[in-house]
N, C-alpha and C positions, 0 to 999 in steps of 0.2 A: 622377518628380516634379510632379504636378498643380499648373496658376497655381492661389491662391484664384480665386476667381467674380469680387471686387472688381476684382484686376489685369485681367483677361479685361476688364471693362469697361469700366474705365480704358482702355487699348488701344482701344479698338473704338470709342468716342468720340471718343478722340483723330485716329484714321485719317476718322475721320467729319468731327472740322476742317478736317482736313485736305484731304482731297476734296473740300468748298465751300467753300476757299480757292484752293485748287489751279485744281478742274476749271474751272471758268465760264473764266477768265485762258487755260489750257489747251485752249479750245475752240474761245474766239475766236483765237488766236496763228493755233490751224492753221484754220481757216477761211479769214482771210483771206488764208496764204502760199499754202493753195494751188491758191485762184483768182489769181496773178496770176502763175500764166503760163498760159502765155505773156505775158512781154510788152509783146509788139507786138498782141494778141490787138483794139485800135480801131486806127485811125486818126489821133486827134485822146487827147493825153494829162490826164490827173487832172483838173488846172488850168485845162486848154481849157475843157477836160467845162461842170465849175463857171462859169468868166467868158464860155460860153452860156447856160447857162444863166438863169445873174441878166442876162444882157442879153435874151434872152426875156422873162425877168416884167419887163420893167424896175425893173429897183432895180442901178438907178445908183448907189449910194453905200457900196455893199459890195464889198473888193479882196480877191481871189486872192495868196496865199505862200504860202509853203516855209514849215513847222515847224521849231522849234525840235524841235532832236530829246530833246529832256527833255520836252518838252510832246503829243505825239505829232499827234494828226487833230482837230481841232474848231475851232468857228466863237468868234470873240471877240466878244460885243454887245459893248462899249464904243469897239475897235477902229474894229467892223464891218470884218473881214475872215474869210474861210475860212483854216485854217489847214494844211494838207494837209502831212504827213512826206514824205522825199525821193524814196523808193518809188514815194509817191502820185499824188504832185505832177507825178515826170516819164512816171510810169508808164502804160505803154499798154494794162493788163491788166483786165480785170475787176473787179477788186477796186481797181483803179483809176477806176476808172468808177461806180462803186457810191458807196465810200465817198463821192467829192465828190461824188453825189448827195443821201448823207443828209447831208452839212454844209449844202450847199441847203439842204437842208429848214428845219436852224435857223436861216437869213437870210430864209428866205420867215414861217419865224414869230414873228419881230421884223420884219420890215414891217410886218407881216398885226396885231402886237398882238397877239398871239394871249395870252390870260393866265394859261395856264401856263407860258408860256416868260417874259414877267413875272418869274410865279412862282419865277421856275427862279435865275435870275436873286439873289434876295433868298437864295434858300437856299442858293446857293453861297456868297455873301456871310458868311451867317451859319457854313455849314460852315468856311470858311477858318479866321475865326476860333474858335471852337472851337477844332477839330484845333491852330491852332499854342498858344491858351492851356493848351489840357491836356497838352499837350510841358511851356509851362514851366511851368508847378504841379506837374509828375514831377521836374522837373531841380531845383527847389526844396524839392519837400518830405525829405528830408537836411539846411537849409544850417534850414528851419522848424523840423523835426524838433531840430536839437542846441542850436536857440534857444530854441524854448518846457519842452523835456525833457517835451513832456506826449505819451502814445502818443494819442492823442485825435486833437490836429494830424496827426500819419498817415496816422494814420486818414483823417479828415477830407477832407484833402488829399490823401490816394489818391482816394480816392472821388468827391469833385471831379472830380479828372482823367477819370479810365476817362468817366463821365458825360458829360462834354466833348466827348473823341476817340468813344463812341459817338453823339452824339448829330451828330455829323461823318456817320458812318458814316452813319445813317438818312435824313439829309438827303438825298446821293447813292443812295439806293435810292430814293425820295420822289420822283427826277426822271426815276423809266424810263417811264412816259405821256407825258412831253415829247420822250426817245428818240424811241418807238414812233409815234409820231406823225410825228416828222422823216422815219421807213423808210416806214412805211406809209402815210400820210396825205397827204405830203408827195412825199420821191422817189421812193415808186413806181408813182403814179399817173402821173410827167413822165416815167419811165423809157419804159412802158407806149404814154402820148397819142404822145410821139414815135418810135417806135419802134429810140431810139435801139442797142435788144440785140440781137443774136441770136437770136433764136427759141430753141431752143435751152438760150441763157445765163438764164434769166430761174429757174426755179426756183434754178439759185445765188443769183441775184438776191439772192432775199427768205432766204437761207441769212444771204448775206453780211448784209445790213439785218436782219435778226435778233441779227446777233452784232454789228453796230453799234447800234445799241440799248441791247442790255445792255452797249455798254462802262465803263458808271456804276457796275453793279451790278458789273463785277470787282476793279473802280478800292476802290469798297469795302471787299470783300471783303477783299483785299490789303489795307488798312489795318490793317483788325482783327489781320492777326497784324502787319502795325508797334507797334499796341498791348499784343499779347502781348509780345512783342522788348522793349521799356517796360518793363512792368513784369515781366516776366522777370529782370532787370537793376536794378532800384530792391530784387526782396529779396536778391541776391545779399551 
């Protein structure tokens, strides 16, 4: 029995949607994991390397600490802290060293008052508000519909919630230039100027830096999946 053409198109679109969402995240995970072994490739840990770079650059108001498991690697501009996951904080792998350099790149952006980084702080705040507001609206939709007894309220609330969640996704993607700058205009020149890496490791380091720069994009795409789940739940 032949499937109708529209059914095949729907399946292909679903597969494409799944690939767009999951493949970047899988690529990031694969890249980081691939160069995390051996775990003693370099004499110092990721945390020690980040501290060394900060000291070398005379950035004395930034600290390095181990990140919460849920947060992952990031630079916190409010607390002025570079936070590294346990594997990269304690590890001495190529990935640990390069990721530490990338997060230090954000500290350099902050210290030098890089305009796009300052804009990114505002956008991240906007994204957080939009995502929380969108989730709250989706949760309140059944109650608002019941009270008003109007399909217009239901449709309006759903559209507003989806737009709020969508804005959050877009904001995360817009921050890509900041991530790219941290990887290739800050971290990579530092690594090359200091001859910190083994010569044969530089091609792999560029792949890791590219993956680090796309972390926010992968996270934004995964948040699209969460949004679609909310919509599916509310349709039941």
